[in-house]
mmCIF file of the N, C-alpha and C atoms, coordinates in Angstrom:
data_MODEL
# 
_entry.id   MODEL 
# 
loop_
_atom_site.group_PDB 
_atom_site.id 
_atom_site.type_symbol 
_atom_site.label_atom_id 
_atom_site.label_alt_id 
_atom_site.label_comp_id 
_atom_site.label_asym_id 
_atom_site.label_entity_id 
_atom_site.label_seq_id 
_atom_site.pdbx_PDB_ins_code 
_atom_site.Cartn_x 
_atom_site.Cartn_y 
_atom_site.Cartn_z 
_atom_site.occupancy 
_atom_site.B_iso_or_equiv 
_atom_site.pdbx_formal_charge 
_atom_site.auth_seq_id 
_atom_site.auth_comp_id 
_atom_site.auth_asym_id 
_atom_site.auth_atom_id 
_atom_site.pdbx_PDB_model_num 
ATOM 1   N N  . MET A 1 1  ? 121.972 93.741  80.973  1.00 0.00 ? 1  MET A N  1 
ATOM 2   C CA . MET A 1 1  ? 120.695 93.599  80.308  1.00 0.00 ? 1  MET A CA 1 
ATOM 3   C C  . MET A 1 1  ? 119.627 93.322  81.362  1.00 0.00 ? 1  MET A C  1 
ATOM 4   N N  . PRO A 1 2  ? 118.574 94.141  81.444  1.00 0.00 ? 2  PRO A N  1 
ATOM 5   C CA . PRO A 1 2  ? 117.534 93.935  82.458  1.00 0.00 ? 2  PRO A CA 1 
ATOM 6   C C  . PRO A 1 2  ? 116.726 92.679  82.170  1.00 0.00 ? 2  PRO A C  1 
ATOM 7   N N  . ARG A 1 3  ? 116.311 92.029  83.224  1.00 0.00 ? 3  ARG A N  1 
ATOM 8   C CA . ARG A 1 3  ? 115.486 90.844  83.064  1.00 0.00 ? 3  ARG A CA 1 
ATOM 9   C C  . ARG A 1 3  ? 114.092 91.231  82.645  1.00 0.00 ? 3  ARG A C  1 
ATOM 10  N N  . SER A 1 4  ? 113.531 90.460  81.772  1.00 0.00 ? 4  SER A N  1 
ATOM 11  C CA . SER A 1 4  ? 112.174 90.704  81.303  1.00 0.00 ? 4  SER A CA 1 
ATOM 12  C C  . SER A 1 4  ? 111.184 90.076  82.276  1.00 0.00 ? 4  SER A C  1 
ATOM 13  N N  . LEU A 1 5  ? 110.006 90.684  82.360  1.00 0.00 ? 5  LEU A N  1 
ATOM 14  C CA . LEU A 1 5  ? 108.956 90.090  83.187  1.00 0.00 ? 5  LEU A CA 1 
ATOM 15  C C  . LEU A 1 5  ? 108.372 88.858  82.507  1.00 0.00 ? 5  LEU A C  1 
ATOM 16  N N  . VAL A 1 6  ? 108.497 88.790  81.200  1.00 0.00 ? 6  VAL A N  1 
ATOM 17  C CA . VAL A 1 6  ? 108.002 87.639  80.458  1.00 0.00 ? 6  VAL A CA 1 
ATOM 18  C C  . VAL A 1 6  ? 109.210 86.844  79.985  1.00 0.00 ? 6  VAL A C  1 
ATOM 19  N N  . ARG A 1 7  ? 109.279 85.603  80.366  1.00 0.00 ? 7  ARG A N  1 
ATOM 20  C CA . ARG A 1 7  ? 110.412 84.755  80.005  1.00 0.00 ? 7  ARG A CA 1 
ATOM 21  C C  . ARG A 1 7  ? 110.139 84.092  78.668  1.00 0.00 ? 7  ARG A C  1 
ATOM 22  N N  . GLU A 1 8  ? 111.238 83.699  77.998  1.00 0.00 ? 8  GLU A N  1 
ATOM 23  C CA . GLU A 1 8  ? 111.149 83.010  76.713  1.00 0.00 ? 8  GLU A CA 1 
ATOM 24  C C  . GLU A 1 8  ? 110.480 81.637  76.890  1.00 0.00 ? 8  GLU A C  1 
ATOM 25  N N  . SER A 1 9  ? 110.811 80.954  77.974  1.00 0.00 ? 9  SER A N  1 
ATOM 26  C CA . SER A 1 9  ? 110.286 79.622  78.231  1.00 0.00 ? 9  SER A CA 1 
ATOM 27  C C  . SER A 1 9  ? 108.802 79.690  78.549  1.00 0.00 ? 9  SER A C  1 
ATOM 28  N N  . LYS A 1 10 ? 108.081 78.640  78.155  1.00 0.00 ? 10 LYS A N  1 
ATOM 29  C CA . LYS A 1 10 ? 106.650 78.595  78.451  1.00 0.00 ? 10 LYS A CA 1 
ATOM 30  C C  . LYS A 1 10 ? 106.385 78.290  79.924  1.00 0.00 ? 10 LYS A C  1 
ATOM 31  N N  . THR A 1 11 ? 107.335 77.673  80.603  1.00 0.00 ? 11 THR A N  1 
ATOM 32  C CA . THR A 1 11 ? 107.200 77.391  82.029  1.00 0.00 ? 11 THR A CA 1 
ATOM 33  C C  . THR A 1 11 ? 108.257 78.196  82.779  1.00 0.00 ? 11 THR A C  1 
ATOM 34  N N  . PRO A 1 12 ? 107.865 79.326  83.349  1.00 0.00 ? 12 PRO A N  1 
ATOM 35  C CA . PRO A 1 12 ? 108.839 80.172  84.039  1.00 0.00 ? 12 PRO A CA 1 
ATOM 36  C C  . PRO A 1 12 ? 109.382 79.496  85.293  1.00 0.00 ? 12 PRO A C  1 
ATOM 37  N N  . PHE A 1 13 ? 110.644 79.778  85.566  1.00 0.00 ? 13 PHE A N  1 
ATOM 38  C CA . PHE A 1 13 ? 111.268 79.286  86.786  1.00 0.00 ? 13 PHE A CA 1 
ATOM 39  C C  . PHE A 1 13 ? 110.632 80.002  87.970  1.00 0.00 ? 13 PHE A C  1 
ATOM 40  N N  . ARG A 1 14 ? 110.231 79.269  88.948  1.00 0.00 ? 14 ARG A N  1 
ATOM 41  C CA . ARG A 1 14 ? 109.628 79.850  90.143  1.00 0.00 ? 14 ARG A CA 1 
ATOM 42  C C  . ARG A 1 14 ? 110.523 79.537  91.331  1.00 0.00 ? 14 ARG A C  1 
ATOM 43  N N  . ARG A 1 15 ? 110.714 80.534  92.188  1.00 0.00 ? 15 ARG A N  1 
ATOM 44  C CA . ARG A 1 15 ? 111.528 80.369  93.380  1.00 0.00 ? 15 ARG A CA 1 
ATOM 45  C C  . ARG A 1 15 ? 110.604 80.510  94.592  1.00 0.00 ? 15 ARG A C  1 
ATOM 46  N N  . PRO A 1 16 ? 110.601 79.535  95.478  1.00 0.00 ? 16 PRO A N  1 
ATOM 47  C CA . PRO A 1 16 ? 109.793 79.650  96.694  1.00 0.00 ? 16 PRO A CA 1 
ATOM 48  C C  . PRO A 1 16 ? 110.266 80.847  97.523  1.00 0.00 ? 16 PRO A C  1 
ATOM 49  N N  . THR A 1 17 ? 109.321 81.611  98.018  1.00 0.00 ? 17 THR A N  1 
ATOM 50  C CA . THR A 1 17 ? 109.630 82.822  98.785  1.00 0.00 ? 17 THR A CA 1 
ATOM 51  C C  . THR A 1 17 ? 108.662 82.926  99.951  1.00 0.00 ? 17 THR A C  1 
ATOM 52  N N  . ASN A 1 18 ? 109.167 83.368  101.072 1.00 0.00 ? 18 ASN A N  1 
ATOM 53  C CA . ASN A 1 18 ? 108.300 83.620  102.221 1.00 0.00 ? 18 ASN A CA 1 
ATOM 54  C C  . ASN A 1 18 ? 107.912 85.086  102.241 1.00 0.00 ? 18 ASN A C  1 
ATOM 55  N N  . VAL A 1 19 ? 106.633 85.349  102.399 1.00 0.00 ? 19 VAL A N  1 
ATOM 56  C CA . VAL A 1 19 ? 106.137 86.717  102.540 1.00 0.00 ? 19 VAL A CA 1 
ATOM 57  C C  . VAL A 1 19 ? 105.185 86.754  103.724 1.00 0.00 ? 19 VAL A C  1 
ATOM 58  N N  . SER A 1 20 ? 105.097 87.900  104.342 1.00 0.00 ? 20 SER A N  1 
ATOM 59  C CA . SER A 1 20 ? 104.151 88.090  105.436 1.00 0.00 ? 20 SER A CA 1 
ATOM 60  C C  . SER A 1 20 ? 103.004 88.948  104.928 1.00 0.00 ? 20 SER A C  1 
ATOM 61  N N  . LEU A 1 21 ? 101.793 88.431  105.058 1.00 0.00 ? 21 LEU A N  1 
ATOM 62  C CA . LEU A 1 21 ? 100.611 89.132  104.580 1.00 0.00 ? 21 LEU A CA 1 
ATOM 63  C C  . LEU A 1 21 ? 99.590  89.226  105.703 1.00 0.00 ? 21 LEU A C  1 
ATOM 64  N N  . ASP A 1 22 ? 98.734  90.186  105.603 1.00 0.00 ? 22 ASP A N  1 
ATOM 65  C CA . ASP A 1 22 ? 97.663  90.387  106.579 1.00 0.00 ? 22 ASP A CA 1 
ATOM 66  C C  . ASP A 1 22 ? 96.794  89.125  106.640 1.00 0.00 ? 22 ASP A C  1 
ATOM 67  N N  . ALA A 1 23 ? 96.591  88.595  107.841 1.00 0.00 ? 23 ALA A N  1 
ATOM 68  C CA . ALA A 1 23 ? 95.859  87.339  108.017 1.00 0.00 ? 23 ALA A CA 1 
ATOM 69  C C  . ALA A 1 23 ? 94.426  87.428  107.489 1.00 0.00 ? 23 ALA A C  1 
ATOM 70  N N  . ALA A 1 24 ? 93.762  88.557  107.700 1.00 0.00 ? 24 ALA A N  1 
ATOM 71  C CA . ALA A 1 24 ? 92.388  88.714  107.220 1.00 0.00 ? 24 ALA A CA 1 
ATOM 72  C C  . ALA A 1 24 ? 92.348  88.683  105.688 1.00 0.00 ? 24 ALA A C  1 
ATOM 73  N N  . MET A 1 25 ? 93.352  89.269  105.052 1.00 0.00 ? 25 MET A N  1 
ATOM 74  C CA . MET A 1 25 ? 93.399  89.248  103.591 1.00 0.00 ? 25 MET A CA 1 
ATOM 75  C C  . MET A 1 25 ? 93.594  87.827  103.081 1.00 0.00 ? 25 MET A C  1 
ATOM 76  N N  . ILE A 1 26 ? 94.427  87.061  103.754 1.00 0.00 ? 26 ILE A N  1 
ATOM 77  C CA . ILE A 1 26 ? 94.649  85.668  103.367 1.00 0.00 ? 26 ILE A CA 1 
ATOM 78  C C  . ILE A 1 26 ? 93.350  84.876  103.478 1.00 0.00 ? 26 ILE A C  1 
ATOM 79  N N  . ASP A 1 27 ? 92.639  85.059  104.586 1.00 0.00 ? 27 ASP A N  1 
ATOM 80  C CA . ASP A 1 27 ? 91.363  84.366  104.784 1.00 0.00 ? 27 ASP A CA 1 
ATOM 81  C C  . ASP A 1 27 ? 90.364  84.750  103.693 1.00 0.00 ? 27 ASP A C  1 
ATOM 82  N N  . ASP A 1 28 ? 90.269  86.036  103.393 1.00 0.00 ? 28 ASP A N  1 
ATOM 83  C CA . ASP A 1 28 ? 89.345  86.502  102.347 1.00 0.00 ? 28 ASP A CA 1 
ATOM 84  C C  . ASP A 1 28 ? 89.713  85.920  100.992 1.00 0.00 ? 28 ASP A C  1 
ATOM 85  N N  . ALA A 1 29 ? 91.000  85.933  100.677 1.00 0.00 ? 29 ALA A N  1 
ATOM 86  C CA . ALA A 1 29 ? 91.450  85.410  99.391  1.00 0.00 ? 29 ALA A CA 1 
ATOM 87  C C  . ALA A 1 29 ? 91.112  83.924  99.264  1.00 0.00 ? 29 ALA A C  1 
ATOM 88  N N  . LYS A 1 30 ? 91.363  83.154  100.310 1.00 0.00 ? 30 LYS A N  1 
ATOM 89  C CA . LYS A 1 30 ? 91.052  81.722  100.278 1.00 0.00 ? 30 LYS A CA 1 
ATOM 90  C C  . LYS A 1 30 ? 89.551  81.499  100.116 1.00 0.00 ? 30 LYS A C  1 
ATOM 91  N N  . GLU A 1 31 ? 88.760  82.278  100.851 1.00 0.00 ? 31 GLU A N  1 
ATOM 92  C CA . GLU A 1 31 ? 87.308  82.160  100.769 1.00 0.00 ? 31 GLU A CA 1 
ATOM 93  C C  . GLU A 1 31 ? 86.807  82.460  99.361  1.00 0.00 ? 31 GLU A C  1 
ATOM 94  N N  . LEU A 1 32 ? 87.450  83.404  98.692  1.00 0.00 ? 32 LEU A N  1 
ATOM 95  C CA . LEU A 1 32 ? 87.027  83.814  97.356  1.00 0.00 ? 32 LEU A CA 1 
ATOM 96  C C  . LEU A 1 32 ? 87.699  82.999  96.244  1.00 0.00 ? 32 LEU A C  1 
ATOM 97  N N  . GLY A 1 33 ? 88.574  82.071  96.623  1.00 0.00 ? 33 GLY A N  1 
ATOM 98  C CA . GLY A 1 33 ? 89.227  81.229  95.639  1.00 0.00 ? 33 GLY A CA 1 
ATOM 99  C C  . GLY A 1 33 ? 90.316  81.937  94.848  1.00 0.00 ? 33 GLY A C  1 
ATOM 100 N N  . ILE A 1 34 ? 90.908  82.958  95.444  1.00 0.00 ? 34 ILE A N  1 
ATOM 101 C CA . ILE A 1 34 ? 91.980  83.711  94.777  1.00 0.00 ? 34 ILE A CA 1 
ATOM 102 C C  . ILE A 1 34 ? 93.298  82.989  94.993  1.00 0.00 ? 34 ILE A C  1 
ATOM 103 N N  . ASN A 1 35 ? 94.045  82.821  93.907  1.00 0.00 ? 35 ASN A N  1 
ATOM 104 C CA . ASN A 1 35 ? 95.375  82.217  93.983  1.00 0.00 ? 35 ASN A CA 1 
ATOM 105 C C  . ASN A 1 35 ? 96.310  83.283  94.563  1.00 0.00 ? 35 ASN A C  1 
ATOM 106 N N  . ILE A 1 36 ? 96.728  83.084  95.797  1.00 0.00 ? 36 ILE A N  1 
ATOM 107 C CA . ILE A 1 36 ? 97.519  84.086  96.512  1.00 0.00 ? 36 ILE A CA 1 
ATOM 108 C C  . ILE A 1 36 ? 98.882  84.284  95.856  1.00 0.00 ? 36 ILE A C  1 
ATOM 109 N N  . SER A 1 37 ? 99.521  83.213  95.460  1.00 0.00 ? 37 SER A N  1 
ATOM 110 C CA . SER A 1 37 ? 100.822 83.337  94.802  1.00 0.00 ? 37 SER A CA 1 
ATOM 111 C C  . SER A 1 37 ? 100.700 84.137  93.517  1.00 0.00 ? 37 SER A C  1 
ATOM 112 N N  . ARG A 1 38 ? 99.690  83.835  92.712  1.00 0.00 ? 38 ARG A N  1 
ATOM 113 C CA . ARG A 1 38 ? 99.490  84.535  91.439  1.00 0.00 ? 38 ARG A CA 1 
ATOM 114 C C  . ARG A 1 38 ? 99.168  86.014  91.686  1.00 0.00 ? 38 ARG A C  1 
ATOM 115 N N  . ALA A 1 39 ? 98.332  86.287  92.677  1.00 0.00 ? 39 ALA A N  1 
ATOM 116 C CA . ALA A 1 39 ? 97.975  87.674  92.981  1.00 0.00 ? 39 ALA A CA 1 
ATOM 117 C C  . ALA A 1 39 ? 99.203  88.460  93.442  1.00 0.00 ? 39 ALA A C  1 
ATOM 118 N N  . CYS A 1 40 ? 100.027 87.843  94.273  1.00 0.00 ? 40 CYS A N  1 
ATOM 119 C CA . CYS A 1 40 ? 101.261 88.507  94.720  1.00 0.00 ? 40 CYS A CA 1 
ATOM 120 C C  . CYS A 1 40 ? 102.187 88.751  93.542  1.00 0.00 ? 40 CYS A C  1 
ATOM 121 N N  . GLU A 1 41 ? 102.306 87.763  92.664  1.00 0.00 ? 41 GLU A N  1 
ATOM 122 C CA . GLU A 1 41 ? 103.182 87.890  91.499  1.00 0.00 ? 41 GLU A CA 1 
ATOM 123 C C  . GLU A 1 41 ? 102.705 89.019  90.578  1.00 0.00 ? 41 GLU A C  1 
ATOM 124 N N  . GLU A 1 42 ? 101.404 89.101  90.342  1.00 0.00 ? 42 GLU A N  1 
ATOM 125 C CA . GLU A 1 42 ? 100.861 90.161  89.486  1.00 0.00 ? 42 GLU A CA 1 
ATOM 126 C C  . GLU A 1 42 ? 101.066 91.534  90.112  1.00 0.00 ? 42 GLU A C  1 
ATOM 127 N N  . GLY A 1 43 ? 100.868 91.619  91.425  1.00 0.00 ? 43 GLY A N  1 
ATOM 128 C CA . GLY A 1 43 ? 101.094 92.890  92.114  1.00 0.00 ? 43 GLY A CA 1 
ATOM 129 C C  . GLY A 1 43 ? 102.553 93.307  92.066  1.00 0.00 ? 43 GLY A C  1 
ATOM 130 N N  . LEU A 1 44 ? 103.451 92.357  92.239  1.00 0.00 ? 44 LEU A N  1 
ATOM 131 C CA . LEU A 1 44 ? 104.881 92.657  92.182  1.00 0.00 ? 44 LEU A CA 1 
ATOM 132 C C  . LEU A 1 44 ? 105.296 93.068  90.768  1.00 0.00 ? 44 LEU A C  1 
ATOM 133 N N  . ALA A 1 45 ? 104.760 92.384  89.756  1.00 0.00 ? 45 ALA A N  1 
ATOM 134 C CA . ALA A 1 45 ? 105.065 92.738  88.365  1.00 0.00 ? 45 ALA A CA 1 
ATOM 135 C C  . ALA A 1 45 ? 104.612 94.167  88.075  1.00 0.00 ? 45 ALA A C  1 
ATOM 136 N N  . LYS A 1 46 ? 103.461 94.549  88.585  1.00 0.00 ? 46 LYS A N  1 
ATOM 137 C CA . LYS A 1 46 ? 102.955 95.914  88.387  1.00 0.00 ? 46 LYS A CA 1 
ATOM 138 C C  . LYS A 1 46 ? 103.876 96.933  89.056  1.00 0.00 ? 46 LYS A C  1 
ATOM 139 N N  . GLN A 1 47 ? 104.296 96.644  90.275  1.00 0.00 ? 47 GLN A N  1 
ATOM 140 C CA . GLN A 1 47 ? 105.191 97.542  91.005  1.00 0.00 ? 47 GLN A CA 1 
ATOM 141 C C  . GLN A 1 47 ? 106.522 97.692  90.287  1.00 0.00 ? 47 GLN A C  1 
ATOM 142 N N  . ILE A 1 48 ? 107.058 96.573  89.774  1.00 0.00 ? 48 ILE A N  1 
ATOM 143 C CA . ILE A 1 48 ? 108.322 96.607  89.047  1.00 0.00 ? 48 ILE A CA 1 
ATOM 144 C C  . ILE A 1 48 ? 108.188 97.479  87.809  1.00 0.00 ? 48 ILE A C  1 
ATOM 145 N N  . SER A 1 49 ? 107.116 97.294  87.061  1.00 0.00 ? 49 SER A N  1 
ATOM 146 C CA . SER A 1 49 ? 106.890 98.086  85.849  1.00 0.00 ? 49 SER A CA 1 
ATOM 147 C C  . SER A 1 49 ? 106.780 99.571  86.167  1.00 0.00 ? 49 SER A C  1 
ATOM 148 N N  . GLU A 1 50 ? 106.020 99.911  87.196  1.00 0.00 ? 50 GLU A N  1 
ATOM 149 C CA . GLU A 1 50 ? 105.862 101.313 87.581  1.00 0.00 ? 50 GLU A CA 1 
ATOM 150 C C  . GLU A 1 50 ? 107.186 101.926 88.020  1.00 0.00 ? 50 GLU A C  1 
ATOM 151 N N  . GLU A 1 51 ? 107.971 101.186 88.779  1.00 0.00 ? 51 GLU A N  1 
ATOM 152 C CA . GLU A 1 51 ? 109.258 101.706 89.253  1.00 0.00 ? 51 GLU A CA 1 
ATOM 153 C C  . GLU A 1 51 ? 110.242 101.871 88.101  1.00 0.00 ? 51 GLU A C  1 
ATOM 154 N N  . ARG A 1 52 ? 110.245 100.924 87.169  1.00 0.00 ? 52 ARG A N  1 
ATOM 155 C CA . ARG A 1 52 ? 111.114 101.071 85.988  1.00 0.00 ? 52 ARG A CA 1 
ATOM 156 C C  . ARG A 1 52 ? 110.708 102.308 85.185  1.00 0.00 ? 52 ARG A C  1 
ATOM 157 N N  . GLY A 1 53 ? 109.419 102.537 85.026  1.00 0.00 ? 53 GLY A N  1 
ATOM 158 C CA . GLY A 1 53 ? 108.948 103.718 84.313  1.00 0.00 ? 53 GLY A CA 1 
ATOM 159 C C  . GLY A 1 53 ? 109.342 104.998 85.021  1.00 0.00 ? 53 GLY A C  1 
ATOM 160 N N  . ARG A 1 54 ? 109.193 105.023 86.335  1.00 0.00 ? 54 ARG A N  1 
ATOM 161 C CA . ARG A 1 54 ? 109.562 106.199 87.115  1.00 0.00 ? 54 ARG A CA 1 
ATOM 162 C C  . ARG A 1 54 ? 111.055 106.482 86.986  1.00 0.00 ? 54 ARG A C  1 
ATOM 163 N N  . ARG A 1 55 ? 111.874 105.434 87.081  1.00 0.00 ? 55 ARG A N  1 
ATOM 164 C CA . ARG A 1 55 ? 113.326 105.616 86.967  1.00 0.00 ? 55 ARG A CA 1 
ATOM 165 C C  . ARG A 1 55 ? 113.731 106.061 85.566  1.00 0.00 ? 55 ARG A C  1 
ATOM 166 N N  . TRP A 1 56 ? 113.058 105.518 84.539  1.00 0.00 ? 56 TRP A N  1 
ATOM 167 C CA . TRP A 1 56 ? 113.370 105.923 83.169  1.00 0.00 ? 56 TRP A CA 1 
ATOM 168 C C  . TRP A 1 56 ? 113.104 107.416 82.992  1.00 0.00 ? 56 TRP A C  1 
ATOM 169 N N  . LEU A 1 57 ? 111.946 107.872 83.489  1.00 0.00 ? 57 LEU A N  1 
ATOM 170 C CA . LEU A 1 57 ? 111.636 109.296 83.398  1.00 0.00 ? 57 LEU A CA 1 
ATOM 171 C C  . LEU A 1 57 ? 112.668 110.136 84.139  1.00 0.00 ? 57 LEU A C  1 
ATOM 172 N N  . GLU A 1 58 ? 113.056 109.681 85.314  1.00 0.00 ? 58 GLU A N  1 
ATOM 173 C CA . GLU A 1 58 ? 114.051 110.403 86.104  1.00 0.00 ? 58 GLU A CA 1 
ATOM 174 C C  . GLU A 1 58 ? 115.398 110.467 85.372  1.00 0.00 ? 58 GLU A C  1 
ATOM 175 N N  . GLU A 1 59 ? 115.831 109.329 84.816  1.00 0.00 ? 59 GLU A N  1 
ATOM 176 C CA . GLU A 1 59 ? 117.115 109.266 84.117  1.00 0.00 ? 59 GLU A CA 1 
ATOM 177 C C  . GLU A 1 59 ? 117.115 110.070 82.825  1.00 0.00 ? 59 GLU A C  1 
ATOM 178 N N  . ASN A 1 60 ? 115.965 110.224 82.199  1.00 0.00 ? 60 ASN A N  1 
ATOM 179 C CA . ASN A 1 60 ? 115.881 110.901 80.914  1.00 0.00 ? 60 ASN A CA 1 
ATOM 180 C C  . ASN A 1 60 ? 115.268 112.296 81.007  1.00 0.00 ? 60 ASN A C  1 
ATOM 181 N N  . ARG A 1 61 ? 115.064 112.795 82.226  1.00 0.00 ? 61 ARG A N  1 
ATOM 182 C CA . ARG A 1 61 ? 114.435 114.098 82.440  1.00 0.00 ? 61 ARG A CA 1 
ATOM 183 C C  . ARG A 1 61 ? 115.158 115.208 81.683  1.00 0.00 ? 61 ARG A C  1 
ATOM 184 N N  . GLY A 1 62 ? 116.485 115.219 81.704  1.00 0.00 ? 62 GLY A N  1 
ATOM 185 C CA . GLY A 1 62 ? 117.246 116.257 81.017  1.00 0.00 ? 62 GLY A CA 1 
ATOM 186 C C  . GLY A 1 62 ? 116.981 116.263 79.521  1.00 0.00 ? 62 GLY A C  1 
ATOM 187 N N  . ALA A 1 63 ? 116.985 115.092 78.898  1.00 0.00 ? 63 ALA A N  1 
ATOM 188 C CA . ALA A 1 63 ? 116.738 114.998 77.459  1.00 0.00 ? 63 ALA A CA 1 
ATOM 189 C C  . ALA A 1 63 ? 115.307 115.405 77.124  1.00 0.00 ? 63 ALA A C  1 
ATOM 190 N N  . ILE A 1 64 ? 114.362 114.974 77.935  1.00 0.00 ? 64 ILE A N  1 
ATOM 191 C CA . ILE A 1 64 ? 112.959 115.316 77.701  1.00 0.00 ? 64 ILE A CA 1 
ATOM 192 C C  . ILE A 1 64 ? 112.760 116.818 77.827  1.00 0.00 ? 64 ILE A C  1 
ATOM 193 N N  . ASP A 1 65 ? 113.306 117.417 78.884  1.00 0.00 ? 65 ASP A N  1 
ATOM 194 C CA . ASP A 1 65 ? 113.186 118.866 79.072  1.00 0.00 ? 65 ASP A CA 1 
ATOM 195 C C  . ASP A 1 65 ? 113.864 119.626 77.941  1.00 0.00 ? 65 ASP A C  1 
ATOM 196 N N  . GLY A 1 66 ? 115.038 119.138 77.501  1.00 0.00 ? 66 GLY A N  1 
ATOM 197 C CA . GLY A 1 66 ? 115.738 119.782 76.400  1.00 0.00 ? 66 GLY A CA 1 
ATOM 198 C C  . GLY A 1 66 ? 114.938 119.740 75.108  1.00 0.00 ? 66 GLY A C  1 
ATOM 199 N N  . TRP A 1 67 ? 114.348 118.591 74.816  1.00 0.00 ? 67 TRP A N  1 
ATOM 200 C CA . TRP A 1 67 ? 113.534 118.458 73.611  1.00 0.00 ? 67 TRP A CA 1 
ATOM 201 C C  . TRP A 1 67 ? 112.296 119.357 73.696  1.00 0.00 ? 67 TRP A C  1 
ATOM 202 N N  . ASN A 1 68 ? 111.642 119.369 74.846  1.00 0.00 ? 68 ASN A N  1 
ATOM 203 C CA . ASN A 1 68 ? 110.467 120.220 75.013  1.00 0.00 ? 68 ASN A CA 1 
ATOM 204 C C  . ASN A 1 68 ? 110.818 121.690 74.830  1.00 0.00 ? 68 ASN A C  1 
ATOM 205 N N  . ALA A 1 69 ? 111.975 122.111 75.334  1.00 0.00 ? 69 ALA A N  1 
ATOM 206 C CA . ALA A 1 69 ? 112.413 123.505 75.166  1.00 0.00 ? 69 ALA A CA 1 
ATOM 207 C C  . ALA A 1 69 ? 112.674 123.799 73.692  1.00 0.00 ? 69 ALA A C  1 
ATOM 208 N N  . TRP A 1 70 ? 113.290 122.854 72.986  1.00 0.00 ? 70 TRP A N  1 
ATOM 209 C CA . TRP A 1 70 ? 113.567 123.055 71.564  1.00 0.00 ? 70 TRP A CA 1 
ATOM 210 C C  . TRP A 1 70 ? 112.268 123.198 70.782  1.00 0.00 ? 70 TRP A C  1 
ATOM 211 N N  . VAL A 1 71 ? 111.301 122.330 71.046  1.00 0.00 ? 71 VAL A N  1 
ATOM 212 C CA . VAL A 1 71 ? 110.005 122.390 70.362  1.00 0.00 ? 71 VAL A CA 1 
ATOM 213 C C  . VAL A 1 71 ? 109.295 123.686 70.706  1.00 0.00 ? 71 VAL A C  1 
ATOM 214 N N  . GLU A 1 72 ? 109.389 124.113 71.943  1.00 0.00 ? 72 GLU A N  1 
ATOM 215 C CA . GLU A 1 72 ? 108.754 125.379 72.356  1.00 0.00 ? 72 GLU A CA 1 
ATOM 216 C C  . GLU A 1 72 ? 109.334 126.546 71.563  1.00 0.00 ? 72 GLU A C  1 
ATOM 217 N N  . GLU A 1 73 ? 110.632 126.524 71.331  1.00 0.00 ? 73 GLU A N  1 
ATOM 218 C CA . GLU A 1 73 ? 111.290 127.621 70.619  1.00 0.00 ? 73 GLU A CA 1 
ATOM 219 C C  . GLU A 1 73 ? 111.118 127.526 69.102  1.00 0.00 ? 73 GLU A C  1 
ATOM 220 N N  . HIS A 1 74 ? 111.200 126.310 68.551  1.00 0.00 ? 74 HIS A N  1 
ATOM 221 C CA . HIS A 1 74 ? 111.232 126.149 67.095  1.00 0.00 ? 74 HIS A CA 1 
ATOM 222 C C  . HIS A 1 74 ? 109.970 125.523 66.505  1.00 0.00 ? 74 HIS A C  1 
ATOM 223 N N  . GLY A 1 75 ? 109.112 124.974 67.324  1.00 0.00 ? 75 GLY A N  1 
ATOM 224 C CA . GLY A 1 75 ? 107.940 124.257 66.818  1.00 0.00 ? 75 GLY A CA 1 
ATOM 225 C C  . GLY A 1 75 ? 108.288 122.820 66.487  1.00 0.00 ? 75 GLY A C  1 
ATOM 226 N N  . LEU A 1 76 ? 107.284 122.060 66.121  1.00 0.00 ? 76 LEU A N  1 
ATOM 227 C CA . LEU A 1 76 ? 107.502 120.653 65.798  1.00 0.00 ? 76 LEU A CA 1 
ATOM 228 C C  . LEU A 1 76 ? 108.189 120.520 64.448  1.00 0.00 ? 76 LEU A C  1 
ATOM 229 N N  . PRO A 1 77 ? 109.140 119.604 64.332  1.00 0.00 ? 77 PRO A N  1 
ATOM 230 C CA . PRO A 1 77 ? 109.750 119.356 63.029  1.00 0.00 ? 77 PRO A CA 1 
ATOM 231 C C  . PRO A 1 77 ? 108.684 118.870 62.037  1.00 0.00 ? 77 PRO A C  1 
ATOM 232 N N  . LEU A 1 78 ? 108.769 119.321 60.826  1.00 0.00 ? 78 LEU A N  1 
ATOM 233 C CA . LEU A 1 78 ? 107.832 118.917 59.771  1.00 0.00 ? 78 LEU A CA 1 
ATOM 234 C C  . LEU A 1 78 ? 106.382 119.303 60.058  1.00 0.00 ? 78 LEU A C  1 
ATOM 235 N N  . GLU A 1 79 ? 106.189 120.257 60.950  1.00 0.00 ? 79 GLU A N  1 
ATOM 236 C CA . GLU A 1 79 ? 104.820 120.642 61.328  1.00 0.00 ? 79 GLU A CA 1 
ATOM 237 C C  . GLU A 1 79 ? 104.020 121.124 60.123  1.00 0.00 ? 79 GLU A C  1 
ATOM 238 N N  . LYS A 1 80 ? 104.675 121.731 59.140  1.00 0.00 ? 80 LYS A N  1 
ATOM 239 C CA . LYS A 1 80 ? 103.942 122.255 57.997  1.00 0.00 ? 80 LYS A CA 1 
ATOM 240 C C  . LYS A 1 80 ? 103.313 121.150 57.161  1.00 0.00 ? 80 LYS A C  1 
ATOM 241 N N  . TYR A 1 81 ? 103.745 119.894 57.353  1.00 0.00 ? 81 TYR A N  1 
ATOM 242 C CA . TYR A 1 81 ? 103.184 118.770 56.609  1.00 0.00 ? 81 TYR A CA 1 
ATOM 243 C C  . TYR A 1 81 ? 102.047 118.060 57.344  1.00 0.00 ? 81 TYR A C  1 
ATOM 244 N N  . ARG A 1 82 ? 101.769 118.486 58.566  1.00 0.00 ? 82 ARG A N  1 
ATOM 245 C CA . ARG A 1 82 ? 100.703 117.849 59.336  1.00 0.00 ? 82 ARG A CA 1 
ATOM 246 C C  . ARG A 1 82 ? 99.348  118.204 58.768  1.00 0.00 ? 82 ARG A C  1 
ATOM 247 N N  . ARG A 1 83 ? 98.431  117.281 58.757  1.00 0.00 ? 83 ARG A N  1 
ATOM 248 C CA . ARG A 1 83 ? 97.097  117.515 58.211  1.00 0.00 ? 83 ARG A CA 1 
ATOM 249 C C  . ARG A 1 83 ? 96.040  117.582 59.313  1.00 0.00 ? 83 ARG A C  1 
ATOM 250 N N  . PHE A 1 84 ? 96.476  117.707 60.563  1.00 0.00 ? 84 PHE A N  1 
ATOM 251 C CA . PHE A 1 84 ? 95.521  117.822 61.682  1.00 0.00 ? 84 PHE A CA 1 
ATOM 252 C C  . PHE A 1 84 ? 95.929  118.914 62.604  1.00 0.00 ? 84 PHE A C  1 
# 
């Protein structure tokens, strides 16, 4: 079962991690009052979501292509009932 980005608990478990970041970016973030940990976490969450989406498309490409071919040949199911 894949881990969710949103935990059930209201206080998520946090693990201290060392990362190397561009020194100028760190200085700018501090000057602007940006929470560096939160910004890194949001960026990582976005990357995880995008990669999961990319992998899902890759894993399901055959089914998607098969369905698209079927619709191309036969049309949409129940299309005669569509009002648009």
